[in-house]
C-alpha positions in Angstrom: -86.8 -34.1 26.8 -83.2 -35.4 26.8 -80.9 -33.8 24.4 -78.4 -36.7 24.6 -77.9 -40.0 26.1 -74.5 -40.3 27.8 -75.0 -44.3 27.7 -75.2 -44.1 23.9 -71.9 -44.3 22.1 -71.9 -42.6 18.7 -69.2 -43.8 16.2 -67.5 -41.0 14.2 -68.1 -41.2 10.5 -65.1 -42.6 8.7 -63.1 -40.5 6.4 -63.0 -41.7 2.9 -59.7 -43.1 2.0 -57.4 -40.8 0.0 -57.3 -41.4 -3.8 -54.1 -43.0 -5.1 -53.3 -39.8 -7.1 -53.6 -37.6 -3.9 -51.4 -40.1 -1.9 -48.7 -39.9 -4.7 -48.8 -36.2 -4.8 -48.3 -35.8 -0.9 -45.5 -38.5 -1.1 -43.8 -36.4 -4.1 -44.1 -33.3 -2.1 -42.5 -35.0 0.9 -39.6 -36.2 -1.1 -39.2 -32.9 -2.8 -39.0 -31.1 0.6 -36.4 -33.8 1.8 -34.3 -33.3 -1.4 -34.5 -29.5 -1.1 -33.3 -29.7 2.6 -30.4 -31.9 1.6 -29.4 -29.6 -1.3 -29.3 -26.7 1.3 -26.1 -28.4 3.0 -24.5 -30.2 0.1 -21.3 -28.5 -1.3 -21.9 -27.1 -4.9 -18.6 -26.5 -6.5 -19.7 -23.0 -7.6 -19.8 -19.4 -6.5 -21.9 -16.5 -7.4 -20.8 -13.3 -8.9 -22.9 -10.2 -8.4 -22.6 -6.4 -8.7 -20.5 -5.0 -6.1 -19.9 -1.5 -4.7 -19.3 1.4 -7.1 -16.8 4.1 -6.2 -16.4 7.5 -7.7 -12.8 8.2 -8.3 -13.6 11.8 -8.1 -15.3 11.6 -4.9 -14.4 10.9 -1.3 -13.8 7.8 0.9 -13.5 7.1 4.5 -9.9 7.3 6.0 -8.5 5.3 8.8 -9.7 7.9 11.4 -13.2 7.8 10.1 -13.2 11.1 8.4 -13.9 11.6 4.6 -10.8 12.2 2.4 -10.5 12.4 -1.5 -10.3 9.1 -3.0 -7.5 10.5 -5.2 -5.0 12.8 -3.5 -2.2 14.7 -5.2 0.8 16.6 -3.8 3.3 18.6 -5.6 1.2 19.8 -8.5 -1.8 22.1 -9.0 -5.2 20.4 -8.9 -8.6 21.4 -10.1 -12.2 21.1 -9.0 -14.1 18.5 -10.8 -17.7 17.6 -11.4 -19.8 14.6 -12.4 -18.5 11.2 -11.6 -16.0 8.5 -12.8 -17.3 5.4 -11.4 -15.2 2.3 -10.9 -17.1 -0.7 -10.8 -16.6 -4.1 -8.8 -17.8 -7.5 -8.5 -18.8 -9.3 -5.3 -18.3 -12.9 -4.9 -20.7 -14.9 -2.9 -19.0 -18.1 -1.5 -15.4 -19.5 -1.3 -13.7 -22.8 -0.6 -14.7 -22.8 3.1 -18.4 -22.2 2.3 -20.1 -22.6 -1.1 -23.5 -21.2 -1.9 -26.3 -23.7 -1.6 -28.2 -25.1 -4.5 -31.1 -23.0 -3.7 -29.0 -19.8 -3.7 -27.6 -21.0 -7.1 -31.2 -21.5 -8.5 -32.1 -18.0 -7.5 -28.8 -16.7 -9.2 -29.5 -18.5 -12.4 -32.7 -16.6 -12.8 -31.3 -13.1 -12.2 -29.6 -11.5 -15.1 -27.3 -9.4 -12.9 -25.8 -12.4 -11.3 -23.7 -15.2 -12.5 -22.9 -18.8 -11.4 -19.3 -19.8 -12.1 -17.3 -22.7 -11.2 -15.4 -22.4 -7.8 -11.9 -23.2 -9.5 -12.3 -20.3 -11.8 -12.4 -17.8 -8.9 -10.5 -19.8 -6.2 -7.8 -21.9 -7.9 -7.1 -25.3 -6.4 -4.4 -25.2 -3.8 -5.0 -21.4 -3.1 -6.5 -20.5 0.4 -9.0 -17.6 0.6 -6.2 -15.7 2.6 -3.8 -16.2 -0.4 -6.2 -15.0 -2.8 -7.0 -11.9 -0.7 -3.2 -11.2 -0.5 -2.8 -11.6 -4.3 -5.8 -9.4 -5.0 -4.2 -6.7 -2.7 -0.9 -6.9 -4.6 -2.8 -6.7 -7.9 -4.6 -3.5 -6.6 -1.4 -2.0 -5.6 0.0 -2.7 -8.9 -3.0 -1.3 -10.7 -2.6 2.0 -8.8 1.1 2.1 -9.9 0.2 1.5 -13.4 -2.7 3.9 -13.5 -0.6 6.8 -12.0 2.2 6.0 -14.6 -0.2 5.9 -17.5 -1.9 9.2 -16.4 1.3 11.1 -15.8 2.8 9.9 -18.9 -0.3 11.1 -20.9 0.2 14.6 -19.2 3.9 14.7 -20.2 5.7 13.8 -17.1 9.1 11.8 -17.2 8.9 8.5 -15.2 11.4 5.9 -14.1 10.2 2.3 -13.5 11.6 -0.8 -12.0 10.4 -4.4 -11.3 9.9 -5.1 -7.6 8.9 -8.2 -5.5 5.8 -7.6 -3.5 5.6 -10.9 -1.6 7.1 -14.5 -1.5 4.5 -17.0 -0.4 5.5 -19.8 1.8 6.4 -22.9 -0.3 7.2 -21.0 -3.5 10.2 -21.8 -5.6 11.6 -18.4 -4.8 11.2 -18.9 -1.0 14.6 -18.2 0.7 16.1 -16.7 -2.6 14.0 -13.7 -3.1 12.7 -11.3 -0.4 10.0 -8.6 -0.4 11.1 -5.3 -1.8 13.8 -6.9 -4.0 14.3 -5.0 -7.1 14.8 -7.2 -10.1 17.4 -5.6 -12.5 17.8 -8.3 -15.1 16.6 -12.0 -16.1 19.4 -14.1 -17.8 21.5 -11.2 -18.4 18.8 -9.1 -20.2 17.8 -5.8 -18.3 14.2 -5.7 -17.1 12.0 -2.6 -17.8 8.6 -4.0 -16.9 6.9 -7.1 -15.4 6.0 -8.5 -18.9 9.6 -8.8 -19.6 10.1 -10.9 -16.5 7.2 -13.2 -17.4 8.7 -13.5 -20.9 12.0 -14.6 -19.6 10.6 -17.1 -17.2 8.3 -18.7 -20.0 11.4 -19.0 -22.3 13.2 -21.0 -19.6 10.6 -23.7 -19.7 11.3 -24.9 -16.3 15.2 -24.4 -16.4 16.7 -22.2 -13.7 16.3 -18.4 -14.4 19.3 -16.2 -13.4 18.2 -13.1 -11.8 20.2 -9.9 -11.0 18.7 -8.5 -7.7 19.1 -5.1 -5.9 18.4 -5.8 -2.2 18.9 -2.8 -0.1 21.5 -1.2 -2.4 23.5 -4.5 -2.5 23.6 -6.1 -6.0 23.5 -9.9 -6.2 23.1 -12.8 -8.6 20.5 -15.7 -7.7 18.9 -18.6 -9.5 15.2 -19.5 -9.2 13.7 -22.8 -10.7 10.2 -22.2 -12.1 7.5 -24.7 -11.7 4.4 -25.3 -13.9 1.0 -24.1 -12.9 -1.8 -26.2 -14.3 -4.3 -23.7 -13.3 -2.8 -20.9 -15.4 -0.8 -23.0 -17.8 2.3 -21.0 -17.3 5.8 -21.4 -15.7 6.0 -19.3 -12.5 8.7 -18.6 -9.9 6.1 -18.2 -7.2 6.3 -14.5 -6.2 4.0 -11.7 -6.6 5.7 -8.9 -8.7 4.7 -5.2 -9.1 6.0 -2.3 -11.1 7.4 0.3 -8.9 7.9 3.9 -10.3 9.7 7.2 -9.3 7.0 9.8 -9.8 7.8 13.4 -9.9 4.7 14.2 -7.8 2.9 12.3 -5.2 -0.4 10.6 -6.1 -2.2 8.6 -3.2 -5.2 6.5 -4.1 -7.2 5.6 -0.9 -9.4 2.6 -1.5 -9.8 -0.3 1.1 -11.4 -3.7 0.8 -11.1 -3.7 -3.0 -8.6 -5.9 -4.7 -7.7 -6.9 -8.3 -6.4 -4.8 -11.1 -9.6 -3.8 -13.0 -9.8 -0.4 -11.7 -6.7 0.7 -13.5 -8.3 2.7 -16.3 -10.7 4.5 -14.1 -8.0 5.6 -11.6 -6.0 7.0 -14.6 -9.0 8.9 -15.8 -9.6 10.2 -12.2 -5.9 11.4 -11.9 -5.9 13.1 -15.4 -9.3 14.9 -14.4 -7.8 16.0 -11.0 -4.6 17.4 -12.7 -6.3 19.3 -15.6 -8.6 22.3 -15.8 -10.9 20.7 -18.4 -13.8 18.7 -16.7 -13.6 15.2 -18.4 -17.1 14.2 -17.6 -19.0 17.5 -18.4 -20.9 16.9 -15.1 -22.3 13.6 -16.3 -22.0 10.2 -14.3 -19.7 7.8 -16.3 -18.7 4.4 -15.2 -16.1 1.9 -16.6 -13.7 -0.9 -16.0 -10.5 -2.2 -17.4 -6.8 -2.8 -16.5 -4.3 -0.4 -17.7 -0.5 -0.5 -18.4 1.9 2.4 -18.0 1.8 3.0 -21.7 -1.9 3.4 -21.8 -3.1 -0.1 -23.0 -6.5 -1.1 -21.6 -7.0 -4.8 -20.8 -10.0 -7.1 -20.3 -11.5 -7.9 -16.8 -13.8 -10.5 -15.3 -17.5 -9.9 -14.2 -18.3 -7.4 -17.0 -22.0 -8.2 -17.0 -22.3 -7.6 -13.2 -20.3 -4.4 -13.5 -22.8 -3.1 -16.1 -25.7 -3.8 -13.7 -23.7 -2.2 -10.9 -23.1 1.0 -13.1 -26.7 1.3 -14.2 -27.9 1.0 -10.4 -25.4 3.7 -9.4 -26.9 6.2 -11.8 -24.4 6.0 -14.8 -25.7 6.6 -18.2 -22.5 5.8 -20.0 -20.0 2.9 -19.5 -16.5 2.5 -20.9 -15.7 -1.2 -21.6 -12.6 -2.8 -22.8 -12.8 -3.7 -26.3 -11.7 -7.3 -25.4 -14.8 -7.8 -23.2 -17.2 -6.9 -26.1 -18.3 -10.5 -26.7 -19.5 -10.7 -23.0 -21.3 -7.3 -23.5 -23.4 -7.7 -26.5 -26.9 -8.7 -25.7 -26.4 -8.1 -21.9 -26.5 -4.2 -21.6 -29.0 -3.2 -19.0 -31.9 -0.7 -20.1 -30.8 3.0 -19.8 -27.0 2.3 -20.1 -24.9 3.0 -23.3 -21.5 1.1 -23.6 -18.5 2.4 -25.5 -15.6 0.0 -26.4 -12.1 1.4 -25.5 -8.7 -0.2 -26.3 -6.5 2.5 -24.9 -6.4 5.5 -22.5 -6.6 7.7 -25.5 -9.8 6.1 -26.7 -11.2 6.6 -23.3 -10.3 10.3 -23.5 -11.7 10.6 -26.8 -15.2 9.2 -25.7 -15.2 11.5 -22.8 -14.4 14.4 -25.1 -17.2 13.7 -27.5 -19.6 13.2 -24.5 -18.7 16.5 -23.0 -18.7 18.4 -26.2 -21.9 16.9 -27.6 -20.2 15.1 -30.6 -21.5 12.5 -32.6 -21.9 9.6 -30.0 -22.9 7.2 -32.9 -19.4 7.6 -34.4 -17.7 6.3 -31.2 -16.7 2.6 -31.2 -19.2 0.3 -29.4 -19.2 -3.3 -28.8 -22.0 -3.6 -31.5 -20.1 -1.5 -34.0 -16.4 -1.8 -33.4 
């Protein structure tokens, strides 16, 4: 019996044609894949903010030699052991002008409550390079450490002298060739300068007219003029230099924190310094997180990325968060489960909140963003 006949050709059965709806589905899928692939490479004009590292100001960090050292070091005064944690929180930015996140990354961030999609220009102003932004943030960090030290030592009764100092003069700024780094600005238009805010006010009053500055450069006094330019991004007149407040402190306070910029850690630095210099344990052994700028006279100011910082604090194990009262509108409705937020306006408010937490006081009586 023959099982097959090699001389017989058997035609394969024809596949039934695809229905019109199925063909349309395949076509739509192919188009969608092409669009998604294209979106992966198209610039977006946005960056992503997400929780960054959290640092305990009462803890340790890694020094230049790779060894662990206290994040806050004090010389010239008695220090005390601390417990618990005073966490400063940070925000990490994904993307920059050289490389923005893809649309696929943005979609993922939109559906993640711990992250935020923000316009590129709000983080990286037009005309400012990534390097310039890094340098500016580094200067703001130095200034915040100075202001925090001044606020803490003033709170503890130390006498402090201050001066307004030039930190850097970027290339192309109105002050290039006129001011130099480390110049001490003594007066603006004949009025003595006590702090950076007074200099800013003098520049705004000039409305683009030359500002006369009295400068101490290496012990030599001189008079110079700088003509401000208008910044559309900040909507202010500027002389194009980075200014910091420099202080003569009666004791040496060193804050060691690399790769973190901006001014938002000021309040937590101040609390960490006070806790280090006083026998009372501010936290009562608890993990407390917070954020906020600070001035030498103890005013706490608003910061950016508060929602991401709340998530970072929760993930670090904090139960309590101290938030600037001016950020409350961004806090309400966005507090992660398990975290309690108290609103503060001054360094005194922060200390009062910590006292109540440590002593077991009425927490409901403390100001919060829901009940200021």
